[in-house]
Steps between C-alpha positions, in 0.01 A plus 500: 500500500344573837244722325401213269447267795280756673308561177447127441381456858251782449352338189475163673300666778271665244422181313171339589469150636302230325153415623557265791299183451541183702439144388161526673378799297244389242353699212148598602367457145691201358586314824867468396811546716619850413864450605555260208483783243659807664497697174122518512409542871249771591351599834215713629493624858165616631456787748365243748842328491397198294736401218427315176773349282471438128703293253487777239385855426202356310386315812548816707279691256239220524472582870530877454211519253267283710601488868140422603562139387722467808293607804767368738711807415220736612545754220212734431684635197853566374536793740551234770826398331814637667765380253532309175839358406616320188841359415712685246559236232862610444625575851268283716449804723163579658345802330180698549250339263319829443821655362616194303484441126363175362571326170209343316549227241853373567588136444598444866234346722457498876374207709155647422552487121497809277586791725628854542869516600555808719780758482594801709536731201364542149841464335559154653149393402545623142838327469350175629201536267724540195717199591213268598238556231287718727217704354453795738626663820225589747487707817306370802198714407500362145461140616129420491283217628418418137872455426545272802193299396650469150833377641311244709331344195 
């Protein structure tokens, strides 16, 4: 019994926290309060310490593919980004966006409309895709500006 308690405590310590967003944090792209839809929150932290919140992975990719639209963040290119986090759609934990898997074509929409729910592993993304009429699971590198532009139509 004692072993189980220690083991459970260990796993609680390993679990990631959600992205912390206050009521004042607004999506840079859509100008929406991000705390209202915690399933979809994304965040980019720049090497200069500036932070941008997003109401969805799609909005985060909008920024990622064209940071020059936002000179106030002082990014020369994506190498000036320190960290990109998205919310795991199942667990609500913050996960590294560059290691996440995204589902294209599901019937669930974010505050930004058609979107790409994020998952920490391919199995969870595939399971979600099959249950929610998704069309394809994508890695971070497979998400293109053209896809984001299509989702924004």
